[in-house]
C-alpha positions in Angstrom: 65.8 82.8 88.3 67.3 81.2 92.2 71.3 81.8 92.0 71.7 78.4 93.6 70.7 75.2 92.4 70.5 72.4 94.6 70.1 68.7 92.9 68.6 66.9 95.3 67.2 66.8 98.9 70.5 64.4 99.2 72.5 67.1 98.3 71.5 69.5 100.7 73.9 68.3 102.8 76.8 69.5 101.5 75.4 72.9 102.3 75.6 72.5 105.9 77.2 74.9 108.0 78.1 76.8 104.2 76.3 80.0 103.6 74.7 80.3 100.2 74.9 83.4 98.0 73.0 86.4 99.5 69.5 87.3 97.6 68.9 89.7 95.2 67.8 93.0 96.9 64.2 94.4 97.4 62.2 97.7 97.9 60.5 98.2 100.9 57.8 100.1 99.4 55.2 102.1 101.2 52.4 100.6 99.0 54.1 96.9 100.4 53.8 98.4 104.1 50.1 99.6 103.2 49.3 95.9 101.5 50.7 94.2 104.2 48.9 96.5 107.4 45.7 95.5 105.2 46.4 91.7 105.6 47.5 91.6 108.8 45.0 94.7 109.9 47.8 96.3 112.0 47.3 99.6 111.1 49.7 101.5 113.4 50.4 104.7 112.5 54.2 104.0 112.4 53.5 102.0 109.5 50.5 103.7 107.5 50.5 107.4 108.6 53.1 109.4 106.3 52.4 112.5 108.0 52.2 111.7 111.5 55.3 110.0 111.3 57.6 113.0 110.3 57.3 113.6 114.4 58.3 110.3 115.3 61.8 109.0 116.0 62.1 107.2 113.2 60.7 109.9 111.0 59.2 107.9 108.1 57.0 105.1 108.2 58.6 101.7 109.2 57.8 98.2 108.1 56.0 95.8 110.3 58.4 93.6 111.7 56.5 90.9 110.9 56.6 92.1 107.4 60.1 91.9 107.2 60.2 88.1 108.7 57.6 87.1 106.0 59.7 88.1 103.5 62.4 84.8 104.4 60.1 82.6 102.1 60.6 85.3 99.0 64.3 85.5 99.7 65.0 82.1 100.0 63.0 81.1 97.1 64.9 83.9 94.8 68.5 82.5 96.3 67.9 78.6 96.3 66.0 75.9 94.4 66.1 72.4 95.2 65.2 69.9 92.7 63.1 66.9 93.2 61.1 68.9 95.9 57.0 68.0 95.6 56.5 69.9 98.6 57.4 72.5 101.4 56.1 73.7 104.8 57.0 76.2 107.1 57.6 74.5 110.7 58.4 78.1 112.4 61.2 79.9 114.0 62.8 78.8 116.6 64.5 81.8 117.6 63.5 85.4 115.8 64.6 89.1 116.3 64.0 92.8 114.8 67.2 94.1 115.2 66.6 97.7 113.5 63.7 99.6 112.1 63.2 99.2 108.1 62.1 102.8 106.6 59.5 102.7 103.8 62.2 102.8 100.3 65.0 100.9 102.3 66.4 97.9 100.3 66.5 94.8 101.8 68.0 91.2 101.3 68.7 88.1 102.9 71.7 85.8 103.7 71.2 82.0 104.3 73.4 79.3 106.1 72.1 75.6 106.3 72.5 74.8 110.2 71.0 71.7 110.3 69.0 68.6 108.1 67.0 66.1 109.5 65.6 63.0 107.9 61.7 62.8 108.1 59.4 60.5 106.5 59.2 61.5 103.2 61.5 64.3 103.5 63.9 66.2 105.4 63.5 68.9 107.9 65.9 71.8 107.5 66.9 74.7 110.2 68.1 78.2 108.1 70.3 80.6 110.0 68.9 84.1 108.2 69.9 87.2 108.6 68.1 90.5 106.5 70.2 92.9 105.8 69.3 96.6 104.9 71.0 98.7 102.3 73.8 100.9 103.7 73.3 99.6 107.2 75.9 97.5 109.1 73.6 96.0 111.4 71.1 93.3 110.3 67.2 94.5 110.3 66.1 90.9 111.0 67.9 87.7 112.3 66.2 84.2 112.6 66.3 80.5 112.8 63.9 79.1 110.6 62.7 75.5 110.6 61.2 73.9 107.2 60.0 71.0 105.9 61.1 70.1 102.0 59.3 66.4 100.7 60.8 64.4 98.0 58.9 64.3 94.6 56.9 60.7 94.6 
């Protein structure tokens, strides 16, 4: 159940430059990492070889950066519900940095702030500042500026 419900696309303007509640924590299991490796075709040993990584600088397998980034949709959907939306699409990311490794077994959550809202035909374009936090770490593991479009119910 989302922690924040926004009544309409027009009500989003009240949230510009305001942080929304953080998402719930999500465990990054080895199974999730393996599934992402299978889906993406990225089977680099630092992600999937649990024996070989013991001699790596990480000491454990690490999640793909793009797995961490792909979780933005889940984290936002778990955090915010915008009523009156019939469809949403991702437009891309203006900036993204993977700032710390995410070891298998870590727990992540995301923080979002709506930085811009622009009207488009049939809806709005939103730009979110997103920071993904790793439990027990001061430094975020991913920061991004994410662009979406949401279209109103017709």
